[in-house]
N, C-alpha and C positions, 0 to 999 in steps of 0.2 A: 171722466175720461171718455167722453162721447166722441165717436167717429163713425163714419159711414163707409161701406164698401159693398157694392153689388158683386156677388160671386162671379168669377170668370171661369168658363168651362171650354175645354177642347174635346176632341174625340176620346182622349184617354185620361186627361189630367184636369183637375179643378183647383182653383185657388180662392181662398176666402179668409176672413178674419176668424180666429178661434172664438166660438160663442159660448163656451162653457169650460169648466175646470178640467173635464176629461180631455178635451182637444188640447188645452194648454199643457196638460201633463204629457200627452203624446209628443208634443214639440220638445219639452224638456228632456224626455227620454231619448229622442232622436239626437238632440245636441250632445247628450252624454256619450252615446255610442260613437259619434263621430269625433268629438273633441277629446274625450278621455280615453276611450278604448282604441280608437284608430290612430289618433294623432299623439296620444300620450300626455295630454294636458293635465296639469296638477290642479284638480278641482277641489274646493273646500266643501265636501259634501259627504254624508254618510249614506245616501241613497244613490240609486243608479239614475240620477237626474242632474242636469246642469241648471242650477238656479241661483240667482243672486238677488240683492235687495231691489234691483231695478225692474224685475220681471212683473211684479204686482202692478206696476204703473205703465206697462207697455201694452200695445196691441200686438198680437201674435198672428202673423201672416203665414198661412200654411198651405202647402200643396199636397193633394191627395191623388193617388192612383184610383180612379173610379171603378176599375175592374176588380183589383184585389182589396180595395178599401184601405190600403196602407198609407200612412202619412209619410211622405218621402222627401219633403224639403220644407224649410221654415226660415223665417227671419223675424226679428222683433222691431217694432216701431215705437220710438219714444217721442212724443210731441212736446211742445213748449209746456203745455199744461201738466203732462205726465212728469216732466223733469222738475217742474216746480214742486209737485207733490213728493217726488223722490228726493228732493234736495239738491239735485244736479243732474246733468247728463252723464251717461257712462263714460263718455270720452274725456270728461273732466278728471277721471281717475288717472289718466295717462298724459293729458296735455293741459297746458294753460291756454284756454280757448276764449279769452275775454273778447278778442277781436271778432269772433264769430257770433257770440251771444249779443253783440251790439248791433248786428245787422238788422235792418229794418224789414220785417216781413215774418211770416209764419215759417217755422222750421220743424223738421222731423229727423231724428237720428235713426239710422239703419244699422242694426247690429246682430251679432251671433248668426249670420247667414250660413246655412249648411244644407247639403244635398246628399241623400243616400248614395252610397258608392255605386249601386246598380243603375242609377239614373243620371249619371254625370256626362252623358253624351251631348247635352245641350238643351233638350226639350223642357226639363224640369226648371232650369234656371231661367229659361225664356218665359215660362208661364209665371214664375215668381215675379219677374220684372213686369209682366203684364198686370199682375195684381198690384204691384207697387205703383205702376202708372195710374191705375184706376183710383187708388187711395189718394195719390197726389192731386188728381184732378177733382175728385168728389169732395175733398176736404180743403181745397184751395191752399195748397202748400206752395211756398216760394222757394225754399232751400232744402235740399237733402244733404246730409253729411253723415260720415261714419268712418270707422277704422277698417281699412282694407289690409288684410294680413299677408305677409310674405313668410313662408315657412323657412326657417333657418336650417339649412342643410349642414352636413358635416364637411364644410369646405372653408371654414374660418370666416364665414360671412361674405365670401367673394360674390356669389350670385345676388344676394341682397344688396350689396354695394353697387353692383352693375345695374340693377333695376332702379335704385335711387338715382344713379347717374342719368338714366333715361328720363326719369320724371323731372329732374332738375333742368334738363335741356328742353324738354317738350311740353311739360304740363305743370310748371310751378306757378303758383298764384302770386299776385302783387304783394309786396312787403306788408302793406297795411292790413292784409287779411291772414297773415301768418299765425300759426300756433307754435307753442314751445313745448317739446316733449319733456316730461319730468325725468325720464331715464332714456337718454339719447342712445340710439344704436351706434356703437363705435364704427368709424369709417375704416374699412380695410383697404390697404393698397392693393390695386389690381395688377395681376400679371399682364404682360403685353398681349398675350393670346386671347384674353377675355375682351371681346369687342362688342358683344351684345348679350342680352339676357331675356328670357321669355317671361312675360309678366303673368301672374296668376289670373284666372278667368275673371274674378270679381273686380280686381284692380284694372284689368284691361277693359272691362265693360264700362267702368266709371270714366276712364279716359276717353273712350270712344264717344261717350255721351256728351263730353265737353267738361267733365269735372276736373278740378285742379287739385294738385297736392299742395297742402298748406304748410309745408316745411319739412324738417327732418323727421325720420321715423323714430318711434318709441320702441324700446325693447320690452316685450311682455314675457317675462321669464316664466310665468306659470303656464302659458300656452306655447312657449318655445317659438315665438314668431316675432317679426318686426311689424309694427302697426303703422300704417301711413294714414294720416288724417286727409280725407278727400271731401271736397265741397263742390256741390252742383247747384248753380243758380238755374232754376227751371226756365227762366227767360233766355238763358244762353245755351240751350240744348243744341248740339251739332245737327244741322239740318239734314246732312246725308245719312245720319244714323238714327234720328229721332223717330222715324217711322217704326223702328223695332221696339221703341219704348212707349211712345204715346202719340195720340193724335190730338192736336190742339183743339179740334172740334168736339172732343169729349169721348171718343170711342177708343178703348184700349185695343 
């Protein structure tokens, strides 16, 4: 499961791949605090960690506050090789993604992205994207994909449906690259007054980069969210936004 990443540092935050079990454990604990304690996800665990069978095959990208030493954001990266060792990509538990697996080029799945509540003003996710940018360049990745989640509020699915309407109109991929959700999110009829919906930050970042939604959302009952399968061809990065993500010359 070899991969390279030179650590990226700013004045206060740093991002790097976890290099030992202690760092990975910190990431799993952060995920538990956010997904289980904050969001109420139903996790299959007897410890205060969020861990599944894919984690042992992933690279864990982590952001740390260099002043306090706290690990404050993380995401996990599953390469083609890691997925082969795990038996599948995580996304295959929710989608039939054969059309994606047939793409010619190296792929990495981005998942379980989370940021400590104290650091959600933007800097942490920006640094996390910088680390992901460096990983993509240094390991010659052609495609990024992953499940971007929409929280299901107590509104009978109205906001989730409105967001999906926006994606179908502005960011839906060609039919030949579509995936099929195993448990499709039901479509809710929209009231006339619902004309727009604010997209979650991660989903919005994907779209601004040039990523495409690969079909209808999957209902993840354990996490209480609707997952949208997003695919980014690195060669199709949006020129007006790519400077926030990567420099094709090699500098994050």
